[in-house]
N, C-alpha and C positions, 0 to 999 in steps of 0.2 A: 504494500499500499504506500502511496506517495503522500507525505505529510506536508511538505512545503516545497515550493519551486521558486526559482528566481534566475536572473541573469546578472552578470558582472563582467569585469575584465577577464575573469576565469571562465567565461562562457556560460553555458546552461548548467545550473546546479540544482540539486534537489535532495530531500531527505526521504529515505525509504525505510520502512520497518515492518515488522510483523506483530507489533504490540509488545514484544519483549525486548528485542534488540533493534537498534536503529543504526543506519549507515548514512554518511554524508557523501554524496557524489558531486565532484566538481569537474571543470574542464570537459563539459559534455559527456561526463561519465567515464573519462579516461583515468581519473584518480578517484579513489574512495578512501574514506576514513571511518574507522569503527571496528567492531561494533561498540555502541554506547548502550548502557543499560537503561537510560531514561531519555525521553524525548527532549527534556530540558537541556541535557548535556549535548545532544545532537544539534539542537538549535544554537547553542553557544558556539559550537564549532562552525556550523553553517554561517553564522553571522560574521565570523572571521574572514570568510572567503566571499560571501555573497550577501549583500545587503539589499 
């Protein structure tokens, strides 16, 4: 499930998760970070790359 999407100088970025673990994808999905155990943690990371 996609939780948040955006665009920045890093390209298309989004947060994907299954309700338990969450991943942050940046650069049109070429790079990913995670898993994070909470959506809040994933959003903080997302905000570093994609506002």
